[in-house]
N, C-alpha and C positions, 0 to 999 in steps of 0.2 A: 593675312597672310597667314594661310594654316601651317602646322609644323612642329617640329620637336624644338624646343628651345633647351641648348645644352649650358650649364650655369659651371663653368671653370672657375674653381677657385683656387690660388696659390697663396701658402704660408708667407708671411711678410718678409720671414727670412729667408725665403728662397727666390723674393724676386729681384729682378738685375735692372739696375737702373741704367739707361742706355742715355749717350749724349754727354758725357762727362766731358769737362774742358781739357783738363789735364791729362796729358798724355802716359805718365805715371798711374796714375787712377784707373786709367784705362788697362793699362799692364795689368796692376794688383786685380783689378775685378775680373781679367779673363784668368787670370791664375787662380783666383777664388774660385770661379766657374769650373775650371779642369778638374779642382781639387770635389767640389760637389759630385762631377759627373765619376771622379775615382770610387767617391765612397758609395754609389749605387754597387757596388761590387765587393765583394767581403773579402776578396783576395787582391788586397792594396800591395805595393810594393815594402811597406811598412810592416805588415802583416808578413809577408813571405819572407823580408830581410829577420823578423824577431822567431819566426821559427827556425829560420836554418841557423839561427845563433844557438837558440835552444836544444837544437838536434847534434849541435858542433859541441856543444857542451853539456851531453849528455843529461839537460834537465827535463825528465821525462813528464813530469806536471805541467810544466809550464807547456811545454809542445801539447799537449792534450788539449790545456786549457784555451791554447790559439787555435787549433787543428779543428777540434769539434765543432763550433760555430760556424764556419763556412760552411755554403752549401756545396752537396757532393759533387758538383761538378765543379767548383771552385778545388775541391778538393784533389779532385783527378788532375784537374789542370797544374796543380803544383806540383803531384808526385811525379809526370810526367816531364817537368821541367827540371827539378832535380838529378842530379848526377844517379846512377843506378844505386850507389854504395849509400849515399845520405837517405835515397829514399826508400831504401832497406831498412835503414836505421831508424827512419821514423813510423814506417809500418811496425816495426818490432817493439817500439815505445806503446803504439796505440793499443795494441793487443786487440783482443775481443771489443774495445772502443770503436775499432774501426766500423764507419758506416756502410751496411751492404751494397746500398744505393750507389756509392761512391765507384763501386766496381764495375757498374753498365759501362759507367760515363769515361773510363779508361780506353785506350788506343788496345789493340792486342799484344801488341810486344810488351807495353808496360806493365798490363794487366798478367802475362804469364811471369815475370819477375815476383809480382807482388803474392801471386799464388804459392809461389813456391816458398817464398819469406812464411807466409801465413801458415801453410802446410793444409793436408785436405782435411781434415779435422775442424780447423777454424771455416774453412771457405763452408764445409757440410751447414753447420751452424749458422752460416751467415742465409745461406740461401733460401728458406725458407720466407724470410721476410722481403723477398723481392715479386716482382710478379713473374707469373712463367715464364713469358717472352723474353726477360732479363736475365732468367735461372737457366733459361736454355741455352740463350746466345755462351754464357759462361763456361758452361759445362762443355758443349762442343767442341769447345778449343783445347779440352784437355788431352793428354795422350789417353788411350785406351784403360790402361791399367788404372790413373788417377781416374776416371770417369766412372770404373766401377767401385774405387775406394769409395767417392763420392756419394754415388747411387745408395751404396751398402750402410751408409751413415745418415742418409735424409729420411725425415718420419713418411712412413708408408703412403700416407695421400701425395705430400709432395713429389715422392718417388714414382708414382704411377704415372702422376702428368708430365715428369720430366721426360721419362721412359718414352712415353708416346709421344712427345714432340720430336724427340732424337729420332723416333721412327720412321718419322716423314722427309724425305728426301732433303740434300743440302740447300739452302739460299730458296728455300720453296717459302708458303703463306703458312705452313703448317709450323715450320721451325719459328719464325716471326710473330704468328697472332699470339695474343693474350689469351689464359683460358675464363680470367674471370669476366663476368659478363653477367650484364640484367636481363631477363625474359621476364614475358609476363601474356597471359594468353588474352584473346579479343575481347573475352566477356565482362573483362573487369571493367569498373569506371574510371575515370582522371581520378578521381580521390582515394580510390581504393590503393591506385598505384602510388600514387605521389605517398599514403599514409605506409606502405610497403617498405617506399624507399628511406623514410625518416625512419620506421622501427626496427628493419632489417640492420643484422650486423655486417654489411658490404664489404668484401675485403678489396675493394677497387678503389684508388685514388683518386682517378679521373676516367668520365665516360660522360658520351657526347648522345649516344642513342642509346633507345630502350628496345629490344628485339620483340617483336611479335613472334609466337611461336604456338603449335599446336600441342596434341599429347607427345607426338614422335618428334617431337622437335625439330620439323619441319617449318622454315622462316613462313611467315605468311607477311609479315610488312616492319615497320621500322617507325619508331615517334623519336622526336629529336626533342629534347628535353625543353628547348625554348618553345617549341610549340606546345609541350605537355603542360608548363606552366601558366600558359595563357588560355589553356581550354577551362571552361566552366567543371566544376567536379562531379556533377550527374552525366557526364558525356562517356559513351561507351569507348574504348581504345580502339575499338572497331570501327567509329567512326572519324578518329583523328589521325588513323595510323595512313602512312604513304605506302602503295602496295609498287610502285615504281622503282625498286629499288636494284642494285648491284650485289650480286653474290659473289665472292672470291672465292674459288674452287682451293682446296686445301693444297692441291698439289703445285699450282701454279708459280712459277718463277718469281723471285722477287722484284727484279727489275721489271718484269709485265707488271706486275703490283702498282709498282712506282708509278709507272707511265698511266695506269687506269687512274689511280689519286688526281696524278698532275692535270688530264686531259679534261676529267669532270669535276675540278676544286673539289674533292671529297675530304673528309677531316677523319671520316672512320666506315669503317664495313665489315659486314658479318661476313665470315669464313665457313664453308658449308663442305662436309666430306664427300666422298662418293654416293652418298645415297641422299644428298640434298640435306643430309640433318646439320643444322647449328652445332659448331664445335669450338667457335673462337670467335674473336675480334681483331682488326687491325688499325693502329689509330696513326693519324698524321707524324707524330713522332718518330715511330718504327720507320716512316717513308722517308723521313728526312735523314737518318742514318742511313738507310739503303741508296738515297741520291749521293749522299758524301762517300760513300764507299764504291758505287758504280763510277763516279767521277773521279777518284782517287785511282783505281785501278787501269780504267783509260788512259791518264794521265801518265801512268806509270808506265803501261804497256808502248805506249807511243813513243817514250824516251829510252824504253828497251832497259829499264832496271828492277821490274818484278816488283817486289813484294817489300824492295829496302825502305828502310827509314833511319831516323839518327843514332837509333839505340840498337840496330841491325851490329851483330860482330862482325869483324871482321872478314872472315871466310865466306858467311853470307852473303855479304857485301859483294865482294870478290865473284862468288857464284854468280850472284844474280846479272852481274854485268857481264863478265868474262865471255859467256855464251853468246849475246848479240854483239861484242865489240869482235868474236871471233866470224860470226856471220858476216861483217862488216867489212873486215879484211878480206875476205874472198870477193865479195862485189868488188870492193875498191880494187883486186887485183884486176880484175875482168876489164874493167875502168883503164887500168892503166894498159891491160894488151891492145886494148884499143890506139891506144896514144901510141902504144909501140907500132904499130902498123904503118904509122905517119912520121916516124925519127928523121928521115931523110930529109922530108918535108921542113921538119920541126927546125933541123940544123940549118938548112937555109934561110929560113926567117925567123928572126930570136922572138920577133912581136906576136910570134903565134902562142910561142911559151908564156908570154905575157898576160893576152887576153882569155888564153883557154878557161882558165880558173874562172872568169866573171859570165861566160855562158855556160857552164853548169853551176854554178852558184845560185844563178837566178833561176836556172829551170828547177832546182831543187826546192828552193823558198816557194817558188810559184805553185809546186806539186803539194808540198805539205800544207799550203792556204788550203787547198781545194781537198786533200782527204781529209783534212782537220773536220771540214763542215760535212764530207761526205761522213765520216764515221761518228759524227753527233746525228745526223740525221736518220743513220740506222738505228742510231741505239733508241731513238725516241721514236721510230717503227713510222716513218715520216715518209719514206719510198717504199710505195709498190710500182708495178709495173709502169703504168702509165707516168706517176711521179717520179720514176729513175731517167725516163726518156727526157723527159722536160729537164731536171737536173743536167742531165750531159749535154745537152741541147745549149743551156744557160752558161755552163762553164767554158763551154768549146767558145760562146760568143766573147765570155768575159776575157779567155785565154789570148782570141785573136786579136781584142781591142788592147788590152796589155802587150801584145807582140809588136804591133804596131806603132805603140806610144816608147817601147822600150827598144825596140830597134833602132829607130831614131836616134835615140838618146844615145845608144852605144853606138852606132854607127858614128855621130857627131864626135863623139870621143873619141876614139879611135882614128879619126882621121886628125882631129887636134894632136893626137899624140903623136903620132907617127907620120903625119903628112902625107899619104898615101888613101887614094880613092878607091884603089882595089881591095886592100885590108879592111876599110871602112865596109865595103859593098858583101865582104863575105860574113864581117861581123853581124852585121843586118838582118841577113838570110838566116842564118844559124840562131841567135836569138828568137828571131819569128819563128822559126820550125820548132825550138826547145821548149818555149811557152806554150806554143800548141800541144805538143807530146804530154809536156807537166800538166795542162786541164785534162787530157783527154784520161791519162794512166791514174790522174788523180781522182777520178770520178770509176773509171771501169775497175779499176783493180780492188779498189774495198767492195765495192757490188759483185765482181768474181770470188774474190774470198767467201762472201757470205753464200753463194752460190754454193762452194765447195766443204762449207761448215766449218769453217775458219776464222776465227774473231778477227776481225779486219782492224782495231786499233793494235793487235799483237804484232801483226805480218805486212800491214800497208807499206810502214816508212820505210822497211828495208827494200823493198820492191820499187818504191818511188824513187829512191837516190838512186838507186842502180839505174832504172831506166833512165831518168834526167841524165845522169854522168855520160853513160853510156851514149845514148842518140847524141849529147851534146857535145862529146868531144869528135864522135864519128860523123854529124854534119859540118861542124867548123872546120874539122882536118881536112875532112874531106871532097869540101869544096875549095880550102886552100889549095890541096894537090894538084885538083882539076882546073882552078882559074888563075894561080899565083904562080905556074911553073911553065 
């Protein structure tokens, strides 16, 4: 049998013995395994507690000694979890010992607080140590006067790169790309390329592709590192380079870039300007950030809470939520007005007031389920014209099947509750109708908003809630008024 054999070796002290008879021993071993797992991360509860204690007691040297060995991501995680005042005290203690890479891992709200404590001069000293994409990501979030001060304090070479990055549209490939790339000509050999990589003082921490360009920096191909290392030294780069590659336009929206990476399983891609010249690259770590950012943005928009987070001020939180609550108030008034049209019917039969919320709630939840699937499909560019029609038909079929099932269940419940077959019949018809309306509106509303140029993640939930409430109340009470009187 041919193939590769993998010899996985484990240190004796890390092996876990399975099958101990005694329950207490198993529990102890489980705890030890948990401790070993926690040890994989630098920021353990013990370390965090020690750093907090050092900050509280103003032990600067101890705080530095405990904080410095942590990975920048763990450092950022700690600062985000600390109360604002303690986080600021820790940053003051660190001074210029603060790791520049840590800034790129912070969320926007915490980074703004940290930068305020650091000051513009300290930030300018830290930025040259970062890749250009991280530096631009930090600078673009500052106020314009702060941006001017930071740019003025940067070395000339770094200032040019940052200014050029800021000239590209916001949330574009140009903003997120890294300028540090490896390029070689087609006539080089594999041996020359490897020697160049070893001898050069490359200011790139990680890269996966070597880009092949001509004298005008037009992309001719790309070579994966894995292929380069497996090729014989005398072979030309032109012989091993891939010519079927994807180039990212510098103005492409970051969401479109993430879709491209996801669809084709890419880990790195070159970025070209309007003339086709190679100007940078985007790597998978940048895409992960974009996917997280876009997912969080859509989630917050669907919930109507804007860009709020746990560190937002009271005023910002109130502003972000009150606007959507005000819109919901007006839509609730519309639903209440529909109920008011049938006040006489409700007065005659109290059971209607009891059962009304069930119809509206089921329709609202069904609509939310459908619109969530629709918004995700729209975000992933999965709904072209034909796919959209197929999606609408499928969701209507699902709504019809759910409508039949829950109409029967709700009718049975209403009959057992009030012992009235007429009320049960009204309940069944209203439930089925509202489930159908929920399925239809859950697909057509987001698709319609896209046609109008409106983000469906932001506005869909308000429309769906209003439609299902109004239709649910109108059908239920209208049938009751016609059939029960």
